TIVEXBA-696409 format. One record per residue: residue in three letters; x, y, z of N, C-alpha, C in turn. Coordinates in pm, whole numbers. Atoms other than C-alpha are relative to their C-alpha. Example, Ala and Ser with C-alpha at 12.3 -4.5 7.8 and 13.67 -1.06 7.14 Angstrom:
2
+------+--------+--------+--------+--------+--------+--------+--------+--------+--------+
| code |     nx |     ny |     nz |    cax |    cay |    caz |     cx |     cy |     cz |
+------+--------+--------+--------+--------+--------+--------+--------+--------+--------+
|  ALA |     89 |   -119 |      0 |   1230 |   -450 |    780 |     90 |    120 |      0 |
|  SER |    -82 |   -119 |     -6 |   1367 |   -106 |    714 |    -77 |    109 |     73 |
+------+--------+--------+--------+--------+--------+--------+--------+--------+--------+
***
This chain:
217
+------+--------+--------+--------+--------+--------+--------+--------+--------+--------+
| code |     nx |     ny |     nz |    cax |    cay |    caz |     cx |     cy |     cz |
+------+--------+--------+--------+--------+--------+--------+--------+--------+--------+
|  UNK |    -76 |   -116 |    -43 |   2431 |  -2966 |  -6278 |     62 |     67 |   -121 |
|  UNK |    -58 |    -70 |    114 |   2525 |  -2701 |  -6529 |     22 |    145 |     33 |
|  UNK |    -19 |   -144 |    -14 |   2672 |  -2354 |  -6536 |     61 |     54 |   -127 |
|  UNK |    -52 |    -65 |    120 |   2745 |  -2116 |  -6817 |     37 |    143 |     34 |
|  UNK |    -46 |   -136 |    -26 |   2916 |  -1780 |  -6835 |    -30 |     89 |   -121 |
|  UNK |     18 |    -99 |    105 |   2832 |  -1468 |  -7034 |    132 |     67 |    -31 |
|  UNK |   -124 |    -63 |     44 |   3084 |  -1233 |  -7188 |      1 |    152 |     13 |
|  UNK |      8 |   -144 |    -12 |   2989 |   -881 |  -7080 |    129 |     67 |     38 |
|  UNK |   -125 |    -60 |    -44 |   3312 |   -808 |  -6896 |    105 |     -8 |   -108 |
|  UNK |   -103 |     19 |     99 |   3515 |   -942 |  -7179 |     -5 |    110 |   -106 |
|  UNK |     13 |   -108 |     95 |   3377 |   -673 |  -7407 |     79 |    121 |     47 |
|  UNK |    -74 |   -112 |    -56 |   3518 |   -409 |  -7174 |    150 |    -24 |     -5 |
|  UNK |   -142 |     31 |     -3 |   3851 |   -585 |  -7140 |     61 |      3 |   -139 |
|  UNK |    -50 |      2 |    137 |   3890 |   -638 |  -7514 |      9 |    141 |    -55 |
|  UNK |      1 |   -137 |     49 |   3795 |   -278 |  -7589 |    116 |     79 |     59 |
|  UNK |   -110 |    -70 |    -65 |   4045 |   -152 |  -7335 |    133 |    -40 |    -60 |
|  UNK |   -125 |     49 |     57 |   4318 |   -369 |  -7478 |     20 |     57 |   -140 |
|  UNK |    -12 |    -51 |    137 |   4243 |   -256 |  -7834 |     42 |    146 |      1 |
|  UNK |    -34 |   -143 |     -8 |   4263 |    109 |  -7730 |    144 |     20 |     40 |
|  UNK |   -136 |    -14 |    -50 |   4597 |     49 |  -7566 |    106 |    -56 |    -95 |
|  UNK |    -95 |     63 |     91 |   4752 |   -128 |  -7862 |     63 |     98 |   -100 |
|  UNK |    -57 |   -100 |     90 |   4831 |    200 |  -8042 |    124 |     59 |     65 |
|  UNK |   -123 |    -55 |    -56 |   5195 |    301 |  -7984 |    104 |     16 |   -107 |
|  UNK |   -100 |    -27 |    103 |   5495 |    431 |  -8173 |    137 |    -58 |     32 |
|  UNK |   -131 |     54 |    -36 |   5785 |    276 |  -7981 |    -17 |   -135 |     67 |
|  UNK |      3 |    132 |    -63 |   5876 |    -66 |  -7848 |    -29 |     12 |    148 |
|  UNK |     23 |    -21 |   -144 |   5879 |     69 |  -7490 |   -144 |     32 |     27 |
|  UNK |    140 |    -38 |    -19 |   5539 |    228 |  -7527 |    -92 |   -120 |    -19 |
|  UNK |     83 |    118 |     25 |   5395 |    -89 |  -7673 |      8 |    -99 |    115 |
|  UNK |    -17 |     91 |   -112 |   5537 |   -292 |  -7388 |    -82 |     47 |    119 |
|  UNK |     78 |    -56 |   -111 |   5381 |    -59 |  -7131 |   -150 |    -15 |    -26 |
|  UNK |    141 |     13 |     36 |   5052 |    -65 |  -7318 |    -47 |   -145 |     17 |
|  UNK |     34 |    142 |    -15 |   5059 |   -444 |  -7325 |    -19 |    -37 |    146 |
|  UNK |     10 |     29 |   -143 |   5122 |   -460 |  -6950 |   -128 |     59 |     59 |
|  UNK |    123 |    -63 |    -50 |   4837 |   -217 |  -6886 |   -122 |    -80 |    -43 |
|  UNK |    110 |     83 |     48 |   4607 |   -427 |  -7101 |    -12 |   -128 |     80 |
|  UNK |      1 |    122 |    -80 |   4708 |   -734 |  -6904 |    -57 |     26 |    138 |
|  UNK |     52 |    -34 |   -134 |   4635 |   -559 |  -6575 |   -151 |     18 |     -4 |
|  UNK |    144 |    -18 |     15 |   4292 |   -458 |  -6701 |    -70 |   -134 |    -14 |
|  UNK |     59 |    131 |     19 |   4219 |   -811 |  -6817 |      0 |    -83 |    127 |
|  UNK |    -10 |     77 |   -124 |   4339 |   -964 |  -6491 |   -101 |     49 |    103 |
|  UNK |     95 |    -57 |    -96 |   4128 |   -727 |  -6280 |   -143 |    -40 |    -35 |
|  UNK |    134 |     38 |     44 |   3818 |   -800 |  -6490 |    -27 |   -148 |     28 |
|  UNK |     15 |    144 |    -23 |   3876 |  -1175 |  -6462 |    -24 |    -30 |    147 |
|  UNK |     16 |     22 |   -144 |   3911 |  -1161 |  -6084 |   -137 |     45 |     47 |
|  UNK |    132 |    -49 |    -38 |   3594 |   -955 |  -6052 |   -109 |    -96 |    -45 |
|  UNK |     98 |     98 |     50 |   3399 |  -1199 |  -6271 |     -2 |   -125 |     86 |
|  UNK |     -9 |    122 |    -79 |   3524 |  -1495 |  -6069 |    -67 |     19 |    136 |
|  UNK |     62 |    -27 |   -130 |   3414 |  -1331 |  -5743 |   -153 |      6 |    -13 |
|  UNK |    144 |    -12 |     22 |   3069 |  -1244 |  -5880 |    -63 |   -136 |    -27 |
|  UNK |     50 |    135 |     25 |   3027 |  -1600 |  -6005 |    -14 |    -79 |    130 |
|  UNK |      9 |     67 |   -129 |   3095 |  -1724 |  -5652 |   -126 |     43 |     75 |
|  UNK |    123 |    -49 |    -64 |   2810 |  -1505 |  -5526 |   -123 |    -67 |    -62 |
|  UNK |    111 |     66 |     69 |   2578 |  -1652 |  -5789 |    -13 |   -145 |     47 |
|  UNK |      1 |    139 |    -45 |   2675 |  -2005 |  -5687 |    -50 |    -10 |    144 |
|  UNK |     44 |     -2 |   -139 |   2623 |  -1921 |  -5319 |   -152 |      8 |      8 |
|  UNK |    145 |    -16 |     -1 |   2268 |  -1800 |  -5382 |    -70 |   -122 |    -59 |
|  UNK |     63 |    112 |     69 |   2187 |  -2084 |  -5621 |     -2 |   -127 |     86 |
|  UNK |     -5 |    118 |    -84 |   2299 |  -2352 |  -5379 |    -98 |     10 |    116 |
|  UNK |     93 |    -16 |   -111 |   2097 |  -2206 |  -5091 |   -144 |    -18 |    -45 |
|  UNK |    135 |     18 |     54 |   1788 |  -2193 |  -5310 |    -27 |   -149 |    -23 |
|  UNK |     18 |    143 |     30 |   1838 |  -2555 |  -5423 |    -17 |    -81 |    128 |
|  UNK |     13 |     72 |   -127 |   1889 |  -2679 |  -5066 |   -132 |     30 |     67 |
|  UNK |    127 |    -38 |    -60 |   1589 |  -2484 |  -4945 |   -117 |    -70 |    -67 |
|  UNK |    107 |     68 |     73 |   1369 |  -2631 |  -5217 |     -4 |   -149 |     33 |
|  UNK |     -6 |    141 |    -39 |   1487 |  -2980 |  -5126 |    -59 |    -18 |    139 |
|  UNK |     51 |      9 |   -138 |   1408 |  -2914 |  -4760 |   -152 |     18 |      5 |
|  UNK |    145 |    -16 |      4 |   1057 |  -2802 |  -4850 |    -69 |   -132 |    -32 |
|  UNK |     55 |    131 |     34 |   1003 |  -3153 |  -4984 |     32 |   -106 |    105 |
|  UNK |    -48 |    108 |    -86 |   1199 |  -3354 |  -4728 |     -4 |     28 |    150 |
|  UNK |    -13 |    -33 |   -142 |   1206 |  -3167 |  -4396 |   -111 |    -64 |     85 |
|  UNK |     93 |     66 |    -92 |   1039 |  -3346 |  -4103 |    -62 |    103 |     94 |
|  UNK |     45 |    -99 |    -98 |   1014 |  -3050 |  -3865 |    -64 |    121 |    -69 |
|  UNK |     71 |   -114 |     58 |    766 |  -2770 |  -3938 |     86 |    126 |      1 |
|  UNK |    -86 |   -118 |    -11 |   1009 |  -2505 |  -3815 |    110 |      0 |   -105 |
|  UNK |   -105 |     12 |    101 |   1276 |  -2635 |  -4052 |    -57 |     32 |   -138 |
|  UNK |     64 |    -30 |    128 |   1033 |  -2619 |  -4346 |    -23 |    151 |    -15 |
|  UNK |     22 |   -145 |      6 |    945 |  -2259 |  -4258 |    131 |     75 |    -23 |
|  UNK |   -134 |    -59 |     19 |   1315 |  -2174 |  -4236 |     44 |    -18 |   -144 |
|  UNK |    -38 |     29 |    139 |   1372 |  -2340 |  -4573 |    -73 |     93 |    -97 |
|  UNK |     77 |    -90 |     86 |   1096 |  -2128 |  -4727 |     61 |    140 |     -1 |
|  UNK |    -63 |   -132 |     -8 |   1261 |  -1807 |  -4604 |    136 |     -1 |    -72 |
|  UNK |   -130 |     12 |     65 |   1598 |  -1931 |  -4727 |    -16 |     11 |   -152 |
|  UNK |     26 |     -3 |    144 |   1458 |  -1986 |  -5077 |    -39 |    141 |    -44 |
|  UNK |     47 |   -133 |     37 |   1278 |  -1652 |  -5087 |    113 |    104 |      6 |
|  UNK |   -106 |    -99 |    -19 |   1574 |  -1452 |  -4955 |    109 |    -12 |   -106 |
|  UNK |   -111 |     18 |     94 |   1835 |  -1605 |  -5182 |    -45 |     12 |   -146 |
|  UNK |     51 |    -27 |    135 |   1613 |  -1593 |  -5490 |      0 |    151 |    -25 |
|  UNK |      3 |   -145 |     14 |   1563 |  -1222 |  -5428 |    141 |     56 |    -10 |
|  UNK |   -138 |    -48 |      1 |   1932 |  -1173 |  -5357 |     66 |    -26 |   -136 |
|  UNK |    -55 |     32 |    131 |   2027 |  -1349 |  -5680 |    -59 |     91 |   -108 |
|  UNK |     65 |    -89 |     95 |   1775 |  -1138 |  -5869 |     60 |    141 |      8 |
|  UNK |    -61 |   -132 |    -19 |   1921 |   -819 |  -5720 |    140 |      4 |    -61 |
|  UNK |   -136 |      8 |     54 |   2272 |   -931 |  -5815 |     -3 |      2 |   -153 |
|  UNK |     12 |      3 |    146 |   2166 |  -1007 |  -6172 |    -41 |    137 |    -54 |
|  UNK |     44 |   -133 |     42 |   1992 |   -669 |  -6194 |    116 |    100 |      3 |
|  UNK |   -117 |    -87 |     -9 |   2305 |   -490 |  -6077 |     97 |    -28 |   -114 |
|  UNK |    -93 |     38 |    107 |   2520 |   -684 |  -6324 |    -50 |     49 |   -136 |
|  UNK |     57 |    -47 |    127 |   2283 |   -598 |  -6608 |     23 |    149 |    -19 |
|  UNK |    -20 |   -145 |      7 |   2313 |   -229 |  -6525 |    144 |     35 |    -32 |
|  UNK |   -143 |    -21 |     27 |   2692 |   -266 |  -6558 |     45 |    -69 |   -129 |
|  UNK |    -31 |     74 |    123 |   2672 |   -468 |  -6881 |     93 |   -117 |     29 |
|  UNK |    -77 |    119 |    -38 |   2816 |   -773 |  -6703 |    -94 |   -120 |     -5 |
|  UNK |     80 |    123 |      5 |   2681 |  -1117 |  -6786 |     57 |   -101 |     98 |
|  UNK |    -44 |     97 |   -100 |   2704 |  -1348 |  -6487 |    -36 |   -141 |    -44 |
|  UNK |     30 |    138 |     33 |   2704 |  -1723 |  -6504 |   -136 |    -38 |     58 |
|  UNK |    123 |     55 |    -54 |   2383 |  -1915 |  -6448 |     29 |   -142 |     48 |
|  UNK |    -26 |    132 |    -60 |   2377 |  -2227 |  -6230 |   -129 |    -77 |     15 |
|  UNK |    111 |     90 |    -24 |   2136 |  -2517 |  -6236 |     56 |   -125 |     66 |
|  UNK |    -50 |    115 |    -74 |   2212 |  -2775 |  -5970 |   -100 |   -114 |    -13 |
|  UNK |     88 |    115 |     23 |   2053 |  -3094 |  -6099 |     85 |   -126 |     -8 |
|  UNK |    -85 |    117 |     17 |   2254 |  -3384 |  -6244 |    142 |     45 |    -36 |
|  UNK |   -139 |    -39 |     27 |   2639 |  -3372 |  -6260 |     27 |     17 |   -149 |
|  UNK |    -33 |    -30 |    139 |   2772 |  -3220 |  -6578 |    120 |     91 |     -3 |
|  UNK |   -118 |    -84 |      9 |   3094 |  -3058 |  -6688 |    -41 |    143 |    -21 |
|  UNK |     27 |   -141 |     17 |   3095 |  -2681 |  -6657 |     49 |     47 |   -136 |
|  UNK |    -39 |    -57 |    129 |   3122 |  -2471 |  -6967 |     76 |    127 |     27 |
|  UNK |    -84 |   -116 |    -27 |   3411 |  -2227 |  -6943 |    -15 |    106 |   -105 |
|  UNK |      8 |   -111 |     93 |   3433 |  -1889 |  -7109 |    125 |      6 |    -86 |
|  UNK |   -117 |    -24 |     85 |   3663 |  -1791 |  -7391 |     17 |    149 |    -12 |
|  UNK |    -23 |   -144 |     -6 |   3825 |  -1450 |  -7383 |     46 |     57 |   -132 |
|  UNK |    -42 |    -67 |    121 |   3919 |  -1193 |  -7638 |    148 |     29 |     -1 |
|  UNK |   -143 |    -22 |     -3 |   4271 |  -1126 |  -7519 |     66 |   -101 |     92 |
|  UNK |    -68 |    114 |    -62 |   4534 |  -1369 |  -7389 |     -4 |     -2 |    151 |
|  UNK |    -10 |      3 |   -145 |   4572 |  -1262 |  -7026 |   -135 |    -28 |     64 |
|  UNK |    134 |     23 |    -53 |   4200 |  -1245 |  -6959 |    -39 |   -146 |    -22 |
|  UNK |     35 |    137 |     33 |   4152 |  -1577 |  -7132 |     66 |    -98 |     94 |
|  UNK |    -72 |     91 |    -88 |   4421 |  -1749 |  -6924 |    -53 |      8 |    143 |
|  UNK |     52 |    -17 |   -136 |   4291 |  -1601 |  -6597 |   -136 |    -65 |     14 |
|  UNK |    133 |     56 |     -8 |   3936 |  -1706 |  -6675 |      3 |   -152 |    -14 |
|  UNK |    -12 |    145 |      9 |   4047 |  -2056 |  -6772 |     31 |    -57 |    137 |
|  UNK |    -31 |     47 |   -135 |   4199 |  -2093 |  -6426 |   -122 |     14 |     90 |
|  UNK |    118 |    -22 |    -83 |   3890 |  -1943 |  -6265 |   -110 |    -99 |    -35 |
|  UNK |    104 |     92 |     42 |   3660 |  -2163 |  -6471 |     26 |   -142 |     50 |
|  UNK |    -33 |    132 |    -51 |   3845 |  -2478 |  -6371 |    -31 |     -8 |    149 |
|  UNK |     30 |     -5 |   -142 |   3814 |  -2373 |  -6010 |   -151 |      2 |     22 |
|  UNK |    146 |     -6 |    -13 |   3445 |  -2291 |  -6061 |    -63 |   -135 |    -28 |
|  UNK |     50 |    136 |     26 |   3386 |  -2635 |  -6212 |      2 |    -83 |    128 |
|  UNK |    -15 |     76 |   -124 |   3513 |  -2785 |  -5887 |    -99 |     48 |    105 |
|  UNK |     92 |    -54 |    -99 |   3302 |  -2552 |  -5676 |   -144 |    -39 |    -29 |
|  UNK |    136 |     40 |     38 |   2985 |  -2627 |  -5871 |    -20 |   -149 |     25 |
|  UNK |      8 |    143 |    -24 |   3057 |  -3000 |  -5854 |    -12 |    -29 |    150 |
|  UNK |      6 |     18 |   -146 |   3115 |  -2972 |  -5477 |   -141 |     34 |     51 |
|  UNK |    135 |    -38 |    -40 |   2780 |  -2794 |  -5440 |   -100 |   -110 |    -36 |
|  UNK |     89 |    108 |     40 |   2607 |  -3070 |  -5635 |     18 |   -123 |     88 |
|  UNK |    -27 |    116 |    -86 |   2776 |  -3337 |  -5425 |    -64 |     20 |    138 |
|  UNK |     64 |    -30 |   -129 |   2654 |  -3164 |  -5107 |   -150 |    -24 |     -8 |
|  UNK |    143 |     19 |     19 |   2302 |  -3164 |  -5245 |    -35 |   -148 |    -12 |
|  UNK |     24 |    144 |     17 |   2323 |  -3529 |  -5349 |     11 |    -74 |    134 |
|  UNK |    -20 |     62 |   -130 |   2453 |  -3626 |  -5008 |   -117 |     32 |     93 |
|  UNK |    114 |    -42 |    -81 |   2175 |  -3428 |  -4840 |   -125 |    -76 |    -40 |
|  UNK |    118 |     69 |     50 |   1920 |  -3599 |  -5060 |    -11 |   -144 |     46 |
|  UNK |      2 |    138 |    -49 |   2016 |  -3936 |  -4912 |    -59 |    -10 |    141 |
|  UNK |     51 |     -2 |   -138 |   1893 |  -3829 |  -4567 |   -153 |      3 |      3 |
|  UNK |    145 |      0 |    -17 |   1540 |  -3871 |  -4435 |    -37 |     42 |    143 |
|  UNK |     52 |    -31 |   -133 |   1328 |  -3749 |  -4145 |     85 |     99 |     78 |
|  UNK |    -76 |    -89 |    -87 |   1507 |  -3590 |  -3852 |    147 |      7 |    -40 |
|  UNK |   -139 |     -1 |     46 |   1844 |  -3691 |  -3992 |     19 |    101 |   -113 |
|  UNK |     -6 |    -98 |    109 |   1767 |  -3482 |  -4298 |      3 |    142 |     58 |
|  UNK |      9 |   -133 |    -60 |   1671 |  -3182 |  -4085 |    134 |     45 |     57 |
|  UNK |   -128 |    -34 |    -62 |   1997 |  -3192 |  -3893 |    109 |     24 |   -105 |
|  UNK |   -100 |    -12 |    105 |   2209 |  -3244 |  -4203 |    -23 |    128 |    -81 |
|  UNK |     35 |   -121 |     75 |   2027 |  -2964 |  -4386 |     46 |    125 |     74 |
|  UNK |    -37 |   -117 |    -79 |   2075 |  -2714 |  -4105 |    152 |     13 |     13 |
|  UNK |   -146 |     -2 |    -12 |   2440 |  -2811 |  -4063 |     64 |     54 |   -128 |
|  UNK |    -56 |    -45 |    128 |   2510 |  -2758 |  -4434 |    -30 |    148 |    -26 |
|  UNK |     37 |   -140 |     18 |   2322 |  -2428 |  -4444 |     89 |     89 |     86 |
|  UNK |    -84 |    -79 |    -90 |   2514 |  -2298 |  -4143 |    144 |      9 |    -50 |
|  UNK |   -136 |      0 |     53 |   2845 |  -2401 |  -4296 |     10 |     95 |   -120 |
|  UNK |     -1 |    -85 |    120 |   2759 |  -2230 |  -4625 |    -18 |    148 |     34 |
|  UNK |     28 |   -139 |    -35 |   2625 |  -1916 |  -4461 |    122 |     66 |     66 |
|  UNK |   -121 |    -53 |    -63 |   2941 |  -1873 |  -4253 |    104 |     33 |   -108 |
|  UNK |    -93 |    -24 |    111 |   3151 |  -1905 |  -4570 |    -47 |    120 |    -82 |
|  UNK |     57 |   -110 |     76 |   2915 |  -1667 |  -4745 |     27 |    134 |     66 |
|  UNK |    -25 |   -125 |    -72 |   2960 |  -1404 |  -4476 |    143 |     49 |    -25 |
|  UNK |   -139 |    -38 |     26 |   3337 |  -1408 |  -4525 |     16 |     49 |   -144 |
|  UNK |     -7 |    -39 |    140 |   3292 |  -1385 |  -4901 |    -58 |    139 |    -21 |
|  UNK |     63 |   -132 |     12 |   3063 |  -1084 |  -4865 |     93 |    109 |     51 |
|  UNK |    -96 |    -97 |    -54 |   3328 |   -909 |  -4657 |    104 |     39 |   -105 |
|  UNK |    -98 |    -27 |    106 |   3571 |   -941 |  -4947 |    -62 |     90 |   -107 |
|  UNK |     67 |    -80 |    102 |   3313 |   -792 |  -5182 |    -14 |    146 |     39 |
|  UNK |     12 |   -139 |    -46 |   3269 |   -482 |  -4969 |    127 |     78 |    -31 |
|  UNK |   -128 |    -65 |     29 |   3638 |   -404 |  -5021 |     23 |      8 |   -151 |
|  UNK |    -27 |      9 |    143 |   3653 |   -514 |  -5385 |    -79 |    103 |    -80 |
|  UNK |     87 |    -92 |     73 |   3362 |   -294 |  -5494 |    -39 |    121 |     85 |
|  UNK |     32 |   -109 |    -92 |   3380 |    -21 |  -5230 |    -32 |    131 |    -72 |
|  UNK |     26 |   -124 |     75 |   3368 |    249 |  -5501 |   -139 |     -1 |    -65 |
|  UNK |    133 |     12 |     61 |   3024 |    125 |  -5615 |   -107 |     -3 |    110 |
|  UNK |    100 |     -8 |   -107 |   2751 |    243 |  -5371 |   -114 |   -101 |    -15 |
|  UNK |    111 |     93 |     24 |   2482 |     27 |  -5534 |     39 |   -142 |     40 |
|  UNK |    -44 |    135 |    -33 |   2688 |   -289 |  -5493 |     22 |    -15 |    150 |
|  UNK |    -25 |     10 |   -144 |   2800 |   -217 |  -5135 |   -132 |     -1 |     79 |
|  UNK |    132 |      2 |    -65 |   2436 |   -147 |  -5041 |    -63 |   -137 |    -12 |
|  UNK |     54 |    134 |     23 |   2333 |   -479 |  -5192 |     72 |   -102 |     89 |
|  UNK |    -79 |     90 |    -83 |   2615 |   -657 |  -5010 |    -40 |     13 |    148 |
|  UNK |     41 |    -23 |   -140 |   2512 |   -498 |  -4679 |   -135 |    -66 |     29 |
|  UNK |    131 |     64 |    -14 |   2155 |   -620 |  -4731 |     16 |   -151 |      9 |
|  UNK |    -24 |    145 |      0 |   2278 |   -971 |  -4809 |     64 |    -44 |    130 |
|  UNK |    -68 |     32 |   -125 |   2503 |   -968 |  -4505 |   -100 |     -9 |    116 |
|  UNK |    103 |      2 |   -105 |   2203 |   -888 |  -4283 |    -84 |   -127 |     -9 |
|  UNK |     77 |    123 |     20 |   2009 |  -1179 |  -4434 |     79 |   -122 |     47 |
|  UNK |    -85 |    112 |    -39 |   2301 |  -1414 |  -4383 |      9 |    -11 |    152 |
|  UNK |     -7 |      1 |   -146 |   2334 |  -1314 |  -4019 |   -130 |    -52 |     62 |
|  UNK |    130 |     47 |    -49 |   1962 |  -1373 |  -3968 |    -14 |   -151 |    -21 |
|  UNK |      7 |    143 |     27 |   1988 |  -1716 |  -4130 |     89 |    -79 |     96 |
|  UNK |    -90 |     68 |    -93 |   2284 |  -1809 |  -3912 |    -61 |     -8 |    139 |
|  UNK |     63 |     -4 |   -133 |   2103 |  -1702 |  -3595 |   -115 |    -99 |      9 |
|  UNK |    115 |     90 |     -1 |   1782 |  -1887 |  -3683 |     42 |   -144 |    -19 |
|  UNK |    -46 |    134 |     26 |   1965 |  -2189 |  -3817 |     61 |    -65 |    123 |
|  UNK |    -62 |     53 |   -123 |   2167 |  -2230 |  -3498 |   -107 |    -33 |    104 |
|  UNK |    108 |     23 |    -95 |   1854 |  -2199 |  -3286 |    -77 |   -127 |    -33 |
|  UNK |     72 |    119 |     43 |   1673 |  -2462 |  -3488 |     83 |   -127 |     19 |
|  UNK |    -89 |    115 |    -14 |   1972 |  -2694 |  -3492 |     11 |    -43 |    145 |
|  UNK |    -10 |     31 |   -144 |   2001 |  -2671 |  -3114 |   -128 |    -65 |     50 |
|  UNK |    130 |     54 |    -45 |   1630 |  -2746 |  -3069 |    -21 |   -143 |    -45 |
|  UNK |     17 |    136 |     52 |   1662 |  -3067 |  -3271 |     86 |   -101 |     74 |
|  UNK |    -90 |     94 |    -70 |   1931 |  -3216 |  -3048 |    -70 |    -68 |    116 |
+------+--------+--------+--------+--------+--------+--------+--------+--------+--------+
***
């Protein structure tokens, strides 16, 4: 298990802070410093949210790939294939959007447990905010890996049930997370369109997952 973060947003935050550091009075400098802190804090929060979306997609892909190897029921394997395809595409779309905004998102590989690698910022407030976010992300990535490891211990029909249960739990959480993104990036039509597409996929996965889970009982 490993994740790393890029520094695209930090370039914007550092540049903004540098531009605001020019002032002739103590009051002006104080206001400029506060404005720089607000810019850094906003950038850090946005990065943390986007990283959560990357982790969401990456975990669904990893679980789907595991199910393609372990699933007992044919319908579950077909569902797993769609899960992998949809979330790979969704992650690709997210990365493409981030690239167009000069934002480097973290990359996640859910394999063997490993300490996450946090980012280092250019200005103090951003750095502190991202340190807190990175510590939280470490826990989230570790939790995702633990879910995968636990799922990997199951076999046959027990695996199918556990897989569907975990997917449904994640997809429900993902839906709530997407709702937050619609508000956070409402001024960006490209992002809100992408979020709306993802939301439709999540709803479809929840509907199909529930149907399959019920049929296995």
